[in-house]
C-alpha positions in Angstrom: -12.3 -9.9 -6.9 -10.2 -10.0 -10.0 -11.3 -7.0 -11.1 -9.6 -3.7 -10.3 -12.2 -2.0 -9.3 -13.0 -4.1 -6.7 -9.8 -5.4 -6.0 -8.7 -3.9 -2.9 -4.8 -3.8 -4.5 -5.5 -1.6 -7.2 -6.8 1.0 -4.5 -3.6 1.0 -2.6 -1.5 0.6 -5.7 -3.3 3.9 -6.8 -2.6 5.7 -3.7 1.1 4.7 -4.0 1.0 5.3 -7.4 0.1 9.2 -6.8 3.0 9.1 -3.8 5.4 8.0 -6.4 4.3 10.8 -8.7 4.7 13.7 -6.3 8.0 12.0 -4.9 9.2 12.6 -8.4 8.0 16.2 -9.1 9.6 17.0 -5.9 13.1 15.4 -6.9 13.0 17.4 -10.2 12.2 20.5 -7.9 15.1 19.5 -5.6 17.5 19.3 -8.6 16.7 22.5 -9.9 17.2 24.3 -6.4 20.8 24.8 -5.9 21.4 28.6 -4.7 18.6 28.5 -1.9 20.5 26.4 0.8 17.3 26.8 3.2 14.7 25.2 0.4 17.3 22.7 -0.4 17.5 21.4 2.8 14.1 21.2 3.4 12.7 19.6 -0.2 15.7 16.8 1.2 13.8 16.3 4.4 10.6 16.3 2.6 12.1 13.7 -0.3 13.8 11.4 2.8 10.8 11.5 4.6 8.4 11.1 1.2 10.8 7.8 0.4 10.6 6.3 4.1 6.1 6.6 4.0 6.2 5.1 0.4 9.0 2.0 1.2 6.4 1.1 4.2 3.3 1.2 2.0 5.0 -0.7 -0.7 6.5 -3.0 2.0 2.7 -3.6 2.9 1.4 -4.0 -0.4 4.2 -6.7 -0.7 3.3 -8.9 2.2 -0.6 -8.6 1.0 0.6 -10.3 -2.4 2.4 -13.0 0.1 -0.4 -13.7 1.2 -2.5 -14.2 -1.6 0.4 -16.0 -3.2 -0.2 -19.1 -0.6 -3.6 -20.1 -2.2 -4.0 -17.6 -5.3 -7.7 -19.6 -6.6 -9.2 -18.5 -3.1 -8.8 -14.4 -3.9 -9.6 -15.0 -7.3 -6.1 -14.9 -9.4 -3.7 -16.4 -11.5 0.1 -16.8 -11.3 0.5 -14.3 -14.2 -1.3 -11.6 -12.1 0.6 -12.4 -9.1 4.0 -11.8 -11.2 2.3 -8.7 -12.8 1.6 -7.3 -9.1 5.4 -8.4 -7.9 7.0 -6.5 -10.9 5.1 -3.1 -10.3 6.0 -3.5 -6.4 9.4 -3.9 -7.7 9.5 -0.8 -10.2 8.1 1.5 -7.5 10.5 0.2 -4.8 13.5 1.2 -7.3 12.3 4.0 -8.3 12.5 4.9 -4.6 15.4 4.0 -4.0 16.8 5.8 -6.9 15.5 9.3 -5.2 16.9 8.5 -2.2 20.2 7.2 -3.1 20.6 11.0 -5.4 18.8 12.9 -1.9 21.5 11.5 0.2 24.4 11.9 -2.1 23.5 15.6 -2.8 22.6 15.9 0.8 26.1 15.5 1.8 27.3 18.2 -0.8 24.7 20.6 0.7 26.0 20.5 4.2 29.7 21.1 2.7 28.1 24.1 1.1 26.5 25.5 3.8 29.6 25.2 6.4 31.7 26.9 4.1 29.4 29.7 3.7 28.4 30.0 7.8 32.5 30.2 7.8 33.0 32.9 5.3 30.0 34.8 7.2 31.7 34.1 10.6 35.4 35.6 9.1 33.6 38.6 7.6 32.2 39.2 11.0 35.5 39.0 12.8 37.3 41.2 9.8 39.0 44.6 11.4 36.6 47.8 10.6 38.9 49.9 8.5 36.1 52.6 7.8 37.3 56.4 8.0 34.4 57.0 10.0 35.3 55.3 13.1 33.2 52.2 12.3 29.6 54.0 13.6 28.3 54.1 9.8 29.5 50.3 8.6 27.9 49.0 12.1 24.8 50.5 11.5 24.6 49.1 7.7 25.7 45.6 9.3 23.1 45.5 11.9 20.5 46.5 9.6 21.2 43.8 7.1 21.4 41.0 9.9 17.9 42.3 10.7 16.9 41.8 7.4 18.7 38.6 7.3 17.1 37.4 10.4 13.4 38.4 9.2 13.9 36.8 5.9 15.0 33.3 7.9 12.2 34.1 9.9 9.4 33.7 7.4 10.8 31.4 5.9 11.1 29.3 8.5 7.2 29.4 9.1 6.5 28.7 5.5 8.4 25.9 6.1 6.7 24.6 8.9 3.4 25.4 7.3 4.5 23.1 4.1 5.2 20.1 6.8 1.8 20.4 8.5 0.3 20.2 5.1 2.5 17.3 4.1 1.5 15.5 7.7 -1.7 16.1 7.2 -1.8 14.7 3.6 -0.3 11.5 5.1 -2.2 11.0 7.7 -5.1 11.1 4.9 -3.4 8.6 2.9 -2.9 6.6 5.9 -6.4 6.3 7.3 -7.6 5.2 3.6 -5.1 2.6 3.5 -6.6 1.5 6.8 -9.8 1.4 5.7 -9.0 -0.9 2.9 -7.1 -2.9 5.1 -10.4 -3.7 7.3 -12.4 -4.0 4.3 -10.1 -6.7 3.1 -10.2 -8.1 6.9 -14.1 -8.0 7.1 -14.3 -9.7 3.4 -11.9 -12.7 4.5 -13.6 -13.5 7.7 -17.1 -13.5 5.8 -15.8 -15.9 3.2 -14.6 -18.0 6.0 -17.9 -18.3 7.5 -19.4 -19.6 4.7 -16.7 -21.9 4.0 -17.3 -23.5 7.6 -20.8 -23.5 6.7 -20.4 -25.1 3.9 -18.0 -27.8 5.4 -20.7 -28.6 7.9 -24.1 -28.7 5.6 -21.4 -31.3 3.6 -20.5 -33.7 6.7 -24.2 -33.6 7.5 -25.4 -34.9 3.7 -22.5 -37.4 4.1 -23.5 -38.6 7.4 -27.2 -38.9 5.9 -26.2 -40.8 2.7 -24.3 -43.1 5.0 -27.1 -43.9 6.9 -29.2 -44.5 3.5 -26.7 -46.5 2.0 -26.5 -48.7 5.4 -30.1 -49.0 5.5 -30.6 -50.1 1.9 -28.1 -52.8 2.2 -29.6 -54.1 5.1 -32.9 -54.3 2.9 -31.5 -55.8 0.3 -29.5 -58.4 2.7 -32.8 -59.2 4.4 -34.8 -59.6 1.2 -32.7 -62.3 -0.6 -32.0 -63.0 -4.2 -36.0 -63.0 -4.8 -36.8 -60.0 -3.4 -33.7 -58.2 -5.0 -35.4 -58.9 -8.2 -38.6 -57.5 -6.7 -37.3 -54.7 -5.8 -35.4 -53.8 -9.2 -38.8 -54.6 -11.2 -40.8 -52.3 -9.1 -38.2 -49.5 -9.5 -38.3 -50.3 -12.6 -41.9 -49.9 -13.3 -41.7 -46.7 -11.2 -39.2 -45.2 -13.4 -41.3 -45.6 -16.4 -44.4 -44.5 -15.0 -42.2 -40.9 -14.0 -41.4 -40.7 -17.1 -44.5 -41.2 -18.8 -46.0 -38.4 -16.4 -43.3 -36.1 -17.1 -43.1 -36.4 -20.7 -46.2 -37.2 -22.2 -48.5 -35.2 -19.7 
């Protein structure tokens, strides 16, 4: 179980590392988006959701490491391997926390900027109409602009909903894979526990038989006396010589 090809730890680690790489890619995209408030808000939600998901997976992996640390030899690993695994989970958690802090700090700035923009839009909508045509022509263009804005926002919301559905599908598949790995670990531990239990029963049975034979031999030796013991020893020596000759000279 110590090889990375069979150890469930490395399977889960690869899943988490892929999620971390995707999270960092999204974070770089979030850093470069400043003018499009709607896209920035969506990326912020996506990053925070990804941080929560990866944090939960790293916590579960830490729990598995803690279980293995109770008896490393049972799982075929050593202290060096345990320390290596703890270091990796610590690094992954640090990366996630760094992204979370940066996003939460930027989220506050985005909310303030969005509030200012909405306030300016409301003030412009309340501004008096000084157009010489009595306001009919500017109202027409204002309504047209509003329709375009609403249509654009509707398309953007539909795109965001589609992206969220895809991300939820990926998260569901990842959780199912992790659940399958956990079930495999449980079945393997159950099988090993059964084998050890059977081995313990066999050892108990063998021990009882050895005790019985020793008691019988002691009883026979006691009844035979000194002379009888000498005869038994001589007989065993002769038997040993005969068997030795038969094995090595025939």
